[in-house]
mmJSON file of the N, C-alpha and C atoms, coordinates in Angstrom:
{"data_MODEL":{"atom_site":{
"group_PDB":["ATOM","ATOM","ATOM","ATOM","ATOM","ATOM","ATOM","ATOM","ATOM","ATOM","ATOM","ATOM","ATOM","ATOM","ATOM","ATOM","ATOM","ATOM","ATOM","ATOM","ATOM","ATOM","ATOM","ATOM","ATOM","ATOM","ATOM","ATOM","ATOM","ATOM","ATOM","ATOM","ATOM","ATOM","ATOM","ATOM","ATOM","ATOM","ATOM","ATOM","ATOM","ATOM","ATOM","ATOM","ATOM","ATOM","ATOM","ATOM","ATOM","ATOM","ATOM","ATOM","ATOM","ATOM","ATOM","ATOM","ATOM","ATOM","ATOM","ATOM","ATOM","ATOM","ATOM","ATOM","ATOM","ATOM","ATOM","ATOM","ATOM","ATOM","ATOM","ATOM","ATOM","ATOM","ATOM","ATOM","ATOM","ATOM","ATOM","ATOM","ATOM","ATOM","ATOM","ATOM","ATOM","ATOM","ATOM","ATOM","ATOM","ATOM","ATOM","ATOM","ATOM","ATOM","ATOM","ATOM","ATOM","ATOM","ATOM","ATOM","ATOM","ATOM","ATOM","ATOM","ATOM","ATOM","ATOM","ATOM","ATOM","ATOM","ATOM","ATOM","ATOM","ATOM","ATOM","ATOM","ATOM","ATOM","ATOM","ATOM","ATOM","ATOM","ATOM","ATOM","ATOM","ATOM","ATOM","ATOM","ATOM","ATOM","ATOM","ATOM","ATOM","ATOM","ATOM","ATOM","ATOM","ATOM","ATOM","ATOM","ATOM","ATOM","ATOM","ATOM","ATOM","ATOM","ATOM","ATOM","ATOM","ATOM","ATOM","ATOM","ATOM","ATOM","ATOM","ATOM","ATOM","ATOM","ATOM","ATOM","ATOM","ATOM","ATOM","ATOM","ATOM","ATOM","ATOM","ATOM","ATOM","ATOM","ATOM","ATOM","ATOM","ATOM","ATOM","ATOM","ATOM","ATOM","ATOM","ATOM","ATOM","ATOM","ATOM","ATOM","ATOM","ATOM","ATOM","ATOM","ATOM","ATOM","ATOM","ATOM","ATOM","ATOM","ATOM","ATOM","ATOM","ATOM","ATOM","ATOM","ATOM","ATOM","ATOM","ATOM","ATOM","ATOM","ATOM","ATOM","ATOM","ATOM","ATOM","ATOM","ATOM","ATOM","ATOM","ATOM","ATOM","ATOM","ATOM","ATOM","ATOM","ATOM","ATOM","ATOM","ATOM"],
"id":[1,2,3,4,5,6,7,8,9,10,11,12,13,14,15,16,17,18,19,20,21,22,23,24,25,26,27,28,29,30,31,32,33,34,35,36,37,38,39,40,41,42,43,44,45,46,47,48,49,50,51,52,53,54,55,56,57,58,59,60,61,62,63,64,65,66,67,68,69,70,71,72,73,74,75,76,77,78,79,80,81,82,83,84,85,86,87,88,89,90,91,92,93,94,95,96,97,98,99,100,101,102,103,104,105,106,107,108,109,110,111,112,113,114,115,116,117,118,119,120,121,122,123,124,125,126,127,128,129,130,131,132,133,134,135,136,137,138,139,140,141,142,143,144,145,146,147,148,149,150,151,152,153,154,155,156,157,158,159,160,161,162,163,164,165,166,167,168,169,170,171,172,173,174,175,176,177,178,179,180,181,182,183,184,185,186,187,188,189,190,191,192,193,194,195,196,197,198,199,200,201,202,203,204,205,206,207,208,209,210,211,212,213,214,215,216,217,218,219,220,221,222,223,224,225],
"type_symbol":["N","C","C","N","C","C","N","C","C","N","C","C","N","C","C","N","C","C","N","C","C","N","C","C","N","C","C","N","C","C","N","C","C","N","C","C","N","C","C","N","C","C","N","C","C","N","C","C","N","C","C","N","C","C","N","C","C","N","C","C","N","C","C","N","C","C","N","C","C","N","C","C","N","C","C","N","C","C","N","C","C","N","C","C","N","C","C","N","C","C","N","C","C","N","C","C","N","C","C","N","C","C","N","C","C","N","C","C","N","C","C","N","C","C","N","C","C","N","C","C","N","C","C","N","C","C","N","C","C","N","C","C","N","C","C","N","C","C","N","C","C","N","C","C","N","C","C","N","C","C","N","C","C","N","C","C","N","C","C","N","C","C","N","C","C","N","C","C","N","C","C","N","C","C","N","C","C","N","C","C","N","C","C","N","C","C","N","C","C","N","C","C","N","C","C","N","C","C","N","C","C","N","C","C","N","C","C","N","C","C","N","C","C","N","C","C","N","C","C","N","C","C","N","C","C"],
"label_atom_id":["N","CA","C","N","CA","C","N","CA","C","N","CA","C","N","CA","C","N","CA","C","N","CA","C","N","CA","C","N","CA","C","N","CA","C","N","CA","C","N","CA","C","N","CA","C","N","CA","C","N","CA","C","N","CA","C","N","CA","C","N","CA","C","N","CA","C","N","CA","C","N","CA","C","N","CA","C","N","CA","C","N","CA","C","N","CA","C","N","CA","C","N","CA","C","N","CA","C","N","CA","C","N","CA","C","N","CA","C","N","CA","C","N","CA","C","N","CA","C","N","CA","C","N","CA","C","N","CA","C","N","CA","C","N","CA","C","N","CA","C","N","CA","C","N","CA","C","N","CA","C","N","CA","C","N","CA","C","N","CA","C","N","CA","C","N","CA","C","N","CA","C","N","CA","C","N","CA","C","N","CA","C","N","CA","C","N","CA","C","N","CA","C","N","CA","C","N","CA","C","N","CA","C","N","CA","C","N","CA","C","N","CA","C","N","CA","C","N","CA","C","N","CA","C","N","CA","C","N","CA","C","N","CA","C","N","CA","C","N","CA","C","N","CA","C","N","CA","C","N","CA","C","N","CA","C","N","CA","C","N","CA","C"],
"label_alt_id":[null,null,null,null,null,null,null,null,null,null,null,null,null,null,null,null,null,null,null,null,null,null,null,null,null,null,null,null,null,null,null,null,null,null,null,null,null,null,null,null,null,null,null,null,null,null,null,null,null,null,null,null,null,null,null,null,null,null,null,null,null,null,null,null,null,null,null,null,null,null,null,null,null,null,null,null,null,null,null,null,null,null,null,null,null,null,null,null,null,null,null,null,null,null,null,null,null,null,null,null,null,null,null,null,null,null,null,null,null,null,null,null,null,null,null,null,null,null,null,null,null,null,null,null,null,null,null,null,null,null,null,null,null,null,null,null,null,null,null,null,null,null,null,null,null,null,null,null,null,null,null,null,null,null,null,null,null,null,null,null,null,null,null,null,null,null,null,null,null,null,null,null,null,null,null,null,null,null,null,null,null,null,null,null,null,null,null,null,null,null,null,null,null,null,null,null,null,null,null,null,null,null,null,null,null,null,null,null,null,null,null,null,null,null,null,null,null,null,null,null,null,null,null,null,null],
"label_comp_id":["MET","MET","MET","GLN","GLN","GLN","PHE","PHE","PHE","GLY","GLY","GLY","ARG","ARG","ARG","LYS","LYS","LYS","SER","SER","SER","GLU","GLU","GLU","LYS","LYS","LYS","LEU","LEU","LEU","GLU","GLU","GLU","ARG","ARG","ARG","GLN","GLN","GLN","ILE","ILE","ILE","GLU","GLU","GLU","GLN","GLN","GLN","LEU","LEU","LEU","GLN","GLN","GLN","LEU","LEU","LEU","ARG","ARG","ARG","LEU","LEU","LEU","GLU","GLU","GLU","ALA","ALA","ALA","THR","THR","THR","GLU","GLU","GLU","MET","MET","MET","ILE","ILE","ILE","HIS","HIS","HIS","ALA","ALA","ALA","GLU","GLU","GLU","LYS","LYS","LYS","VAL","VAL","VAL","ALA","ALA","ALA","ALA","ALA","ALA","LEU","LEU","LEU","ALA","ALA","ALA","PRO","PRO","PRO","PRO","PRO","PRO","PRO","PRO","PRO","GLU","GLU","GLU","ASN","ASN","ASN","VAL","VAL","VAL","GLU","GLU","GLU","ARG","ARG","ARG","VAL","VAL","VAL","ALA","ALA","ALA","ARG","ARG","ARG","PRO","PRO","PRO","ALA","ALA","ALA","HIS","HIS","HIS","GLN","GLN","GLN","PRO","PRO","PRO","LEU","LEU","LEU","PRO","PRO","PRO","ALA","ALA","ALA","ASP","ASP","ASP","LEU","LEU","LEU","ARG","ARG","ARG","ARG","ARG","ARG","GLU","GLU","GLU","VAL","VAL","VAL","GLN","GLN","GLN","THR","THR","THR","ILE","ILE","ILE","LEU","LEU","LEU","PRO","PRO","PRO","LYS","LYS","LYS","GLU","GLU","GLU","GLU","GLU","GLU","ALA","ALA","ALA","CYS","CYS","CYS","GLN","GLN","GLN","ASP","ASP","ASP","CYS","CYS","CYS","GLY","GLY","GLY"],
"label_asym_id":["A","A","A","A","A","A","A","A","A","A","A","A","A","A","A","A","A","A","A","A","A","A","A","A","A","A","A","A","A","A","A","A","A","A","A","A","A","A","A","A","A","A","A","A","A","A","A","A","A","A","A","A","A","A","A","A","A","A","A","A","A","A","A","A","A","A","A","A","A","A","A","A","A","A","A","A","A","A","A","A","A","A","A","A","A","A","A","A","A","A","A","A","A","A","A","A","A","A","A","A","A","A","A","A","A","A","A","A","A","A","A","A","A","A","A","A","A","A","A","A","A","A","A","A","A","A","A","A","A","A","A","A","A","A","A","A","A","A","A","A","A","A","A","A","A","A","A","A","A","A","A","A","A","A","A","A","A","A","A","A","A","A","A","A","A","A","A","A","A","A","A","A","A","A","A","A","A","A","A","A","A","A","A","A","A","A","A","A","A","A","A","A","A","A","A","A","A","A","A","A","A","A","A","A","A","A","A","A","A","A","A","A","A","A","A","A","A","A","A","A","A","A","A","A","A"],
"label_entity_id":["1","1","1","1","1","1","1","1","1","1","1","1","1","1","1","1","1","1","1","1","1","1","1","1","1","1","1","1","1","1","1","1","1","1","1","1","1","1","1","1","1","1","1","1","1","1","1","1","1","1","1","1","1","1","1","1","1","1","1","1","1","1","1","1","1","1","1","1","1","1","1","1","1","1","1","1","1","1","1","1","1","1","1","1","1","1","1","1","1","1","1","1","1","1","1","1","1","1","1","1","1","1","1","1","1","1","1","1","1","1","1","1","1","1","1","1","1","1","1","1","1","1","1","1","1","1","1","1","1","1","1","1","1","1","1","1","1","1","1","1","1","1","1","1","1","1","1","1","1","1","1","1","1","1","1","1","1","1","1","1","1","1","1","1","1","1","1","1","1","1","1","1","1","1","1","1","1","1","1","1","1","1","1","1","1","1","1","1","1","1","1","1","1","1","1","1","1","1","1","1","1","1","1","1","1","1","1","1","1","1","1","1","1","1","1","1","1","1","1","1","1","1","1","1","1"],
"label_seq_id":[1,1,1,2,2,2,3,3,3,4,4,4,5,5,5,6,6,6,7,7,7,8,8,8,9,9,9,10,10,10,11,11,11,12,12,12,13,13,13,14,14,14,15,15,15,16,16,16,17,17,17,18,18,18,19,19,19,20,20,20,21,21,21,22,22,22,23,23,23,24,24,24,25,25,25,26,26,26,27,27,27,28,28,28,29,29,29,30,30,30,31,31,31,32,32,32,33,33,33,34,34,34,35,35,35,36,36,36,37,37,37,38,38,38,39,39,39,40,40,40,41,41,41,42,42,42,43,43,43,44,44,44,45,45,45,46,46,46,47,47,47,48,48,48,49,49,49,50,50,50,51,51,51,52,52,52,53,53,53,54,54,54,55,55,55,56,56,56,57,57,57,58,58,58,59,59,59,60,60,60,61,61,61,62,62,62,63,63,63,64,64,64,65,65,65,66,66,66,67,67,67,68,68,68,69,69,69,70,70,70,71,71,71,72,72,72,73,73,73,74,74,74,75,75,75],
"pdbx_PDB_ins_code":[null,null,null,null,null,null,null,null,null,null,null,null,null,null,null,null,null,null,null,null,null,null,null,null,null,null,null,null,null,null,null,null,null,null,null,null,null,null,null,null,null,null,null,null,null,null,null,null,null,null,null,null,null,null,null,null,null,null,null,null,null,null,null,null,null,null,null,null,null,null,null,null,null,null,null,null,null,null,null,null,null,null,null,null,null,null,null,null,null,null,null,null,null,null,null,null,null,null,null,null,null,null,null,null,null,null,null,null,null,null,null,null,null,null,null,null,null,null,null,null,null,null,null,null,null,null,null,null,null,null,null,null,null,null,null,null,null,null,null,null,null,null,null,null,null,null,null,null,null,null,null,null,null,null,null,null,null,null,null,null,null,null,null,null,null,null,null,null,null,null,null,null,null,null,null,null,null,null,null,null,null,null,null,null,null,null,null,null,null,null,null,null,null,null,null,null,null,null,null,null,null,null,null,null,null,null,null,null,null,null,null,null,null,null,null,null,null,null,null,null,null,null,null,null,null],
"Cartn_x":[114.677,114.195,114.758,115.306,115.854,114.904,114.957,114.116,115.016,114.536,115.307,116.143,117.22,118.071,118.71,119.09,119.753,118.821,117.55,116.621,116.374,116.317,116.134,117.347,118.525,119.751,119.77,119.342,119.302,118.313,117.162,116.169,116.722,117.425,118.022,119.067,119.858,120.873,120.227,119.157,118.446,117.897,117.312,116.78,117.884,119.028,120.144,120.649,120.725,121.17,120.182,118.89,117.892,118.027,118.277,118.456,119.693,120.769,121.989,121.753,121.022,120.726,119.918,118.901,118.09,118.947,119.81,120.674,121.611,122.158,123.057,122.312,121.098,120.316,120.004,119.696,119.402,120.637,121.788,123.029,123.332,123.154,123.397,122.453,121.185,120.213,120.568,121.024,121.416,122.627,123.584,124.774,124.397,123.535,123.114,122.373,121.512,120.76,121.689,122.736,123.677,124.529,124.821,125.661,124.898,123.613,122.816,122.553,122.933,122.664,121.175,120.665,119.244,118.982,117.854,117.563,117.465,118.12,118.158,116.996,116.426,115.374,113.98,113.905,112.614,112.419,111.317,111.024,110.335,110.737,110.102,108.885,107.738,106.5,106.011,105.872,105.364,103.852,103.366,101.926,101.302,100.207,99.576,98.99,99.058,98.493,96.974,96.322,94.859,94.413,93.464,92.942,91.502,91.045,89.668,88.679,87.502,86.453,86.032,85.54,85.1,83.944,83.911,82.877,81.503,81.435,80.132,79.549,80.241,79.757,78.568,77.483,76.286,76.54,76.11,76.326,74.995,74.893,73.703,74.123,73.37,73.627,72.515,72.885,71.908,72.165,71.126,71.214,70.389,71.021,70.339,70.187,68.947,68.637,68.289,68.547,68.159,66.638,66.169,64.722,64.112,64.836,64.347,65.372,64.883,65.778,66.45,65.868,66.424,66.456,67.259,67.381,66.074,65.591,64.35,64.499,65.696,65.898,66.06,66.891,67.205,66.636,66.079,65.473,66.503],
"Cartn_y":[128.054,126.708,126.265,125.103,124.575,123.525,123.392,122.404,121.45,120.226,119.264,118.364,117.833,116.866,117.43,118.686,119.273,119.293,119.616,119.658,118.259,117.26,115.882,115.438,115.804,115.449,116.117,117.358,118.094,117.446,117.029,116.376,115.074,114.291,113.036,113.313,114.361,114.7,115.103,115.861,116.27,115.044,114.117,112.9,112.096,111.981,111.241,111.909,113.241,113.956,113.779,113.769,113.558,112.161,111.162,109.803,109.706,110.356,110.352,111.041,112.144,112.868,111.994,111.314,110.43,109.317,108.721,107.644,108.165,109.355,109.942,110.226,110.733,111.014,109.726,108.659,107.376,106.841,106.91,106.44,107.251,108.561,109.425,109.068,108.859,108.515,107.185,106.22,104.924,105.074,105.891,106.104,106.786,107.786,108.496,107.54,106.699,105.752,104.734,104.33,103.347,103.958,105.24,105.891,106.269,106.513,106.957,105.775,105.891,104.799,104.746,103.573,103.495,104.224,104.877,105.601,104.62,104.979,104.091,104.319,105.495,105.811,105.384,104.818,104.385,102.917,102.624,101.241,100.544,99.338,98.538,97.866,98.118,97.543,96.524,95.3,94.255,94.395,94.359,94.45,93.097,93.1,91.817,91.196,89.883,89.173,89.188,89.111,89.061,87.75,87.833,86.639,86.444,85.207,84.962,85.553,85.827,86.366,85.305,85.72,84.742,83.888,82.63,81.698,82.082,82.737,83.081,84.373,84.975,86.205,85.889,86.651,86.426,86.819,85.987,86.248,86.278,87.186,87.287,87.197,86.443,86.335,87.103,88.084,88.865,88.667,88.262,88.111,89.219,90.029,91.146,90.796,90.689,90.337,91.599,91.613,92.778,92.877,94.102,94.311,93.613,93.574,92.935,91.915,90.879,89.819,90.128,91.013,91.328,92.84,93.282,94.689,95.158,96.314,96.846,97.202,97.677,98.137,96.975,96.011,94.962,93.599,93.49,92.226,91.213],
"Cartn_z":[58.988,58.72,57.376,57.335,56.1,55.54,54.233,53.57,52.791,52.634,51.853,52.733,52.135,52.835,54.096,54.058,55.218,56.431,56.212,57.341,57.88,57.016,57.468,58.281,57.842,58.552,59.925,59.961,61.213,62.19,61.69,62.539,63.113,62.301,62.777,63.84,63.648,64.635,65.964,65.878,67.098,67.827,67.087,67.699,68.379,67.709,68.285,69.562,69.542,70.73,71.884,71.588,72.626,73.232,72.389,72.89,73.777,73.362,74.173,75.515,75.489,76.712,77.664,77.157,77.986,78.582,77.776,78.262,79.347,79.148,80.131,81.43,81.337,82.536,83.293,82.575,83.221,83.942,83.29,83.903,85.16,85.081,86.225,87.375,87.076,88.118,88.772,87.987,88.543,89.463,89.058,89.891,91.198,91.134,92.337,93.268,92.703,93.524,94.168,93.457,94.001,95.116,95.033,96.028,97.283,97.155,98.293,99.222,100.49,101.431,101.749,102.041,102.385,103.699,103.834,105.067,106.237,107.342,108.491,109.445,109.438,110.394,109.905,108.729,108.197,108.539,109.201,109.558,108.396,108.167,107.133,107.744,107.171,107.674,106.663,107.123,106.241,106.153,104.955,104.765,105.076,105.806,106.115,104.85,104.797,103.644,103.759,102.636,102.648,103.26,104.157,104.795,104.356,104.314,103.887,104.886,104.394,105.252,106.261,107.417,108.422,107.893,108.322,107.845,108.364,109.522,110.097,109.52,108.604,107.985,107.081,107.254,106.466,105.01,104.101,102.674,101.944,101.009,100.173,98.717,97.944,96.517,95.814,95.027,94.269,92.79,92.074,90.632,90.01,89.194,88.547,87.081,86.65,85.271,84.495,83.193,82.387,82.317,82.097,82.027,80.823,79.741,78.522,78.052,77.364,76.928,75.598,74.81,73.509,73.305,72.389,72.043,71.395,71.81,71.246,69.764,69.371,68.008,67.029,67.364,66.38,66.753,67.97,68.387,68.728],
"occupancy":[1.0,1.0,1.0,1.0,1.0,1.0,1.0,1.0,1.0,1.0,1.0,1.0,1.0,1.0,1.0,1.0,1.0,1.0,1.0,1.0,1.0,1.0,1.0,1.0,1.0,1.0,1.0,1.0,1.0,1.0,1.0,1.0,1.0,1.0,1.0,1.0,1.0,1.0,1.0,1.0,1.0,1.0,1.0,1.0,1.0,1.0,1.0,1.0,1.0,1.0,1.0,1.0,1.0,1.0,1.0,1.0,1.0,1.0,1.0,1.0,1.0,1.0,1.0,1.0,1.0,1.0,1.0,1.0,1.0,1.0,1.0,1.0,1.0,1.0,1.0,1.0,1.0,1.0,1.0,1.0,1.0,1.0,1.0,1.0,1.0,1.0,1.0,1.0,1.0,1.0,1.0,1.0,1.0,1.0,1.0,1.0,1.0,1.0,1.0,1.0,1.0,1.0,1.0,1.0,1.0,1.0,1.0,1.0,1.0,1.0,1.0,1.0,1.0,1.0,1.0,1.0,1.0,1.0,1.0,1.0,1.0,1.0,1.0,1.0,1.0,1.0,1.0,1.0,1.0,1.0,1.0,1.0,1.0,1.0,1.0,1.0,1.0,1.0,1.0,1.0,1.0,1.0,1.0,1.0,1.0,1.0,1.0,1.0,1.0,1.0,1.0,1.0,1.0,1.0,1.0,1.0,1.0,1.0,1.0,1.0,1.0,1.0,1.0,1.0,1.0,1.0,1.0,1.0,1.0,1.0,1.0,1.0,1.0,1.0,1.0,1.0,1.0,1.0,1.0,1.0,1.0,1.0,1.0,1.0,1.0,1.0,1.0,1.0,1.0,1.0,1.0,1.0,1.0,1.0,1.0,1.0,1.0,1.0,1.0,1.0,1.0,1.0,1.0,1.0,1.0,1.0,1.0,1.0,1.0,1.0,1.0,1.0,1.0,1.0,1.0,1.0,1.0,1.0,1.0,1.0,1.0,1.0,1.0,1.0,1.0],
"B_iso_or_equiv":[0.0,0.0,0.0,0.0,0.0,0.0,0.0,0.0,0.0,0.0,0.0,0.0,0.0,0.0,0.0,0.0,0.0,0.0,0.0,0.0,0.0,0.0,0.0,0.0,0.0,0.0,0.0,0.0,0.0,0.0,0.0,0.0,0.0,0.0,0.0,0.0,0.0,0.0,0.0,0.0,0.0,0.0,0.0,0.0,0.0,0.0,0.0,0.0,0.0,0.0,0.0,0.0,0.0,0.0,0.0,0.0,0.0,0.0,0.0,0.0,0.0,0.0,0.0,0.0,0.0,0.0,0.0,0.0,0.0,0.0,0.0,0.0,0.0,0.0,0.0,0.0,0.0,0.0,0.0,0.0,0.0,0.0,0.0,0.0,0.0,0.0,0.0,0.0,0.0,0.0,0.0,0.0,0.0,0.0,0.0,0.0,0.0,0.0,0.0,0.0,0.0,0.0,0.0,0.0,0.0,0.0,0.0,0.0,0.0,0.0,0.0,0.0,0.0,0.0,0.0,0.0,0.0,0.0,0.0,0.0,0.0,0.0,0.0,0.0,0.0,0.0,0.0,0.0,0.0,0.0,0.0,0.0,0.0,0.0,0.0,0.0,0.0,0.0,0.0,0.0,0.0,0.0,0.0,0.0,0.0,0.0,0.0,0.0,0.0,0.0,0.0,0.0,0.0,0.0,0.0,0.0,0.0,0.0,0.0,0.0,0.0,0.0,0.0,0.0,0.0,0.0,0.0,0.0,0.0,0.0,0.0,0.0,0.0,0.0,0.0,0.0,0.0,0.0,0.0,0.0,0.0,0.0,0.0,0.0,0.0,0.0,0.0,0.0,0.0,0.0,0.0,0.0,0.0,0.0,0.0,0.0,0.0,0.0,0.0,0.0,0.0,0.0,0.0,0.0,0.0,0.0,0.0,0.0,0.0,0.0,0.0,0.0,0.0,0.0,0.0,0.0,0.0,0.0,0.0,0.0,0.0,0.0,0.0,0.0,0.0],
"pdbx_formal_charge":[null,null,null,null,null,null,null,null,null,null,null,null,null,null,null,null,null,null,null,null,null,null,null,null,null,null,null,null,null,null,null,null,null,null,null,null,null,null,null,null,null,null,null,null,null,null,null,null,null,null,null,null,null,null,null,null,null,null,null,null,null,null,null,null,null,null,null,null,null,null,null,null,null,null,null,null,null,null,null,null,null,null,null,null,null,null,null,null,null,null,null,null,null,null,null,null,null,null,null,null,null,null,null,null,null,null,null,null,null,null,null,null,null,null,null,null,null,null,null,null,null,null,null,null,null,null,null,null,null,null,null,null,null,null,null,null,null,null,null,null,null,null,null,null,null,null,null,null,null,null,null,null,null,null,null,null,null,null,null,null,null,null,null,null,null,null,null,null,null,null,null,null,null,null,null,null,null,null,null,null,null,null,null,null,null,null,null,null,null,null,null,null,null,null,null,null,null,null,null,null,null,null,null,null,null,null,null,null,null,null,null,null,null,null,null,null,null,null,null,null,null,null,null,null,null],
"auth_seq_id":[1,1,1,2,2,2,3,3,3,4,4,4,5,5,5,6,6,6,7,7,7,8,8,8,9,9,9,10,10,10,11,11,11,12,12,12,13,13,13,14,14,14,15,15,15,16,16,16,17,17,17,18,18,18,19,19,19,20,20,20,21,21,21,22,22,22,23,23,23,24,24,24,25,25,25,26,26,26,27,27,27,28,28,28,29,29,29,30,30,30,31,31,31,32,32,32,33,33,33,34,34,34,35,35,35,36,36,36,37,37,37,38,38,38,39,39,39,40,40,40,41,41,41,42,42,42,43,43,43,44,44,44,45,45,45,46,46,46,47,47,47,48,48,48,49,49,49,50,50,50,51,51,51,52,52,52,53,53,53,54,54,54,55,55,55,56,56,56,57,57,57,58,58,58,59,59,59,60,60,60,61,61,61,62,62,62,63,63,63,64,64,64,65,65,65,66,66,66,67,67,67,68,68,68,69,69,69,70,70,70,71,71,71,72,72,72,73,73,73,74,74,74,75,75,75],
"auth_comp_id":["MET","MET","MET","GLN","GLN","GLN","PHE","PHE","PHE","GLY","GLY","GLY","ARG","ARG","ARG","LYS","LYS","LYS","SER","SER","SER","GLU","GLU","GLU","LYS","LYS","LYS","LEU","LEU","LEU","GLU","GLU","GLU","ARG","ARG","ARG","GLN","GLN","GLN","ILE","ILE","ILE","GLU","GLU","GLU","GLN","GLN","GLN","LEU","LEU","LEU","GLN","GLN","GLN","LEU","LEU","LEU","ARG","ARG","ARG","LEU","LEU","LEU","GLU","GLU","GLU","ALA","ALA","ALA","THR","THR","THR","GLU","GLU","GLU","MET","MET","MET","ILE","ILE","ILE","HIS","HIS","HIS","ALA","ALA","ALA","GLU","GLU","GLU","LYS","LYS","LYS","VAL","VAL","VAL","ALA","ALA","ALA","ALA","ALA","ALA","LEU","LEU","LEU","ALA","ALA","ALA","PRO","PRO","PRO","PRO","PRO","PRO","PRO","PRO","PRO","GLU","GLU","GLU","ASN","ASN","ASN","VAL","VAL","VAL","GLU","GLU","GLU","ARG","ARG","ARG","VAL","VAL","VAL","ALA","ALA","ALA","ARG","ARG","ARG","PRO","PRO","PRO","ALA","ALA","ALA","HIS","HIS","HIS","GLN","GLN","GLN","PRO","PRO","PRO","LEU","LEU","LEU","PRO","PRO","PRO","ALA","ALA","ALA","ASP","ASP","ASP","LEU","LEU","LEU","ARG","ARG","ARG","ARG","ARG","ARG","GLU","GLU","GLU","VAL","VAL","VAL","GLN","GLN","GLN","THR","THR","THR","ILE","ILE","ILE","LEU","LEU","LEU","PRO","PRO","PRO","LYS","LYS","LYS","GLU","GLU","GLU","GLU","GLU","GLU","ALA","ALA","ALA","CYS","CYS","CYS","GLN","GLN","GLN","ASP","ASP","ASP","CYS","CYS","CYS","GLY","GLY","GLY"],
"auth_asym_id":["A","A","A","A","A","A","A","A","A","A","A","A","A","A","A","A","A","A","A","A","A","A","A","A","A","A","A","A","A","A","A","A","A","A","A","A","A","A","A","A","A","A","A","A","A","A","A","A","A","A","A","A","A","A","A","A","A","A","A","A","A","A","A","A","A","A","A","A","A","A","A","A","A","A","A","A","A","A","A","A","A","A","A","A","A","A","A","A","A","A","A","A","A","A","A","A","A","A","A","A","A","A","A","A","A","A","A","A","A","A","A","A","A","A","A","A","A","A","A","A","A","A","A","A","A","A","A","A","A","A","A","A","A","A","A","A","A","A","A","A","A","A","A","A","A","A","A","A","A","A","A","A","A","A","A","A","A","A","A","A","A","A","A","A","A","A","A","A","A","A","A","A","A","A","A","A","A","A","A","A","A","A","A","A","A","A","A","A","A","A","A","A","A","A","A","A","A","A","A","A","A","A","A","A","A","A","A","A","A","A","A","A","A","A","A","A","A","A","A","A","A","A","A","A","A"],
"auth_atom_id":["N","CA","C","N","CA","C","N","CA","C","N","CA","C","N","CA","C","N","CA","C","N","CA","C","N","CA","C","N","CA","C","N","CA","C","N","CA","C","N","CA","C","N","CA","C","N","CA","C","N","CA","C","N","CA","C","N","CA","C","N","CA","C","N","CA","C","N","CA","C","N","CA","C","N","CA","C","N","CA","C","N","CA","C","N","CA","C","N","CA","C","N","CA","C","N","CA","C","N","CA","C","N","CA","C","N","CA","C","N","CA","C","N","CA","C","N","CA","C","N","CA","C","N","CA","C","N","CA","C","N","CA","C","N","CA","C","N","CA","C","N","CA","C","N","CA","C","N","CA","C","N","CA","C","N","CA","C","N","CA","C","N","CA","C","N","CA","C","N","CA","C","N","CA","C","N","CA","C","N","CA","C","N","CA","C","N","CA","C","N","CA","C","N","CA","C","N","CA","C","N","CA","C","N","CA","C","N","CA","C","N","CA","C","N","CA","C","N","CA","C","N","CA","C","N","CA","C","N","CA","C","N","CA","C","N","CA","C","N","CA","C","N","CA","C","N","CA","C","N","CA","C","N","CA","C","N","CA","C","N","CA","C"],
"pdbx_PDB_model_num":[1,1,1,1,1,1,1,1,1,1,1,1,1,1,1,1,1,1,1,1,1,1,1,1,1,1,1,1,1,1,1,1,1,1,1,1,1,1,1,1,1,1,1,1,1,1,1,1,1,1,1,1,1,1,1,1,1,1,1,1,1,1,1,1,1,1,1,1,1,1,1,1,1,1,1,1,1,1,1,1,1,1,1,1,1,1,1,1,1,1,1,1,1,1,1,1,1,1,1,1,1,1,1,1,1,1,1,1,1,1,1,1,1,1,1,1,1,1,1,1,1,1,1,1,1,1,1,1,1,1,1,1,1,1,1,1,1,1,1,1,1,1,1,1,1,1,1,1,1,1,1,1,1,1,1,1,1,1,1,1,1,1,1,1,1,1,1,1,1,1,1,1,1,1,1,1,1,1,1,1,1,1,1,1,1,1,1,1,1,1,1,1,1,1,1,1,1,1,1,1,1,1,1,1,1,1,1,1,1,1,1,1,1,1,1,1,1,1,1,1,1,1,1,1,1]
}}}
């Protein structure tokens, strides 16, 4: 383990190398994804849109009030 300027320089170099590695991995992943053809045997299923609930559906409105109107400790 080094102390002083040399260790700081070494840490910066390590950080730069890690950033380069991440960038290289991202570029590689993008190239692989671009080269891979989409699977042909997978069917695309459209998800149905949300539809409103039926008008004849029974609805209940419940209002829940707190047991007390003010805080017991501070009022």
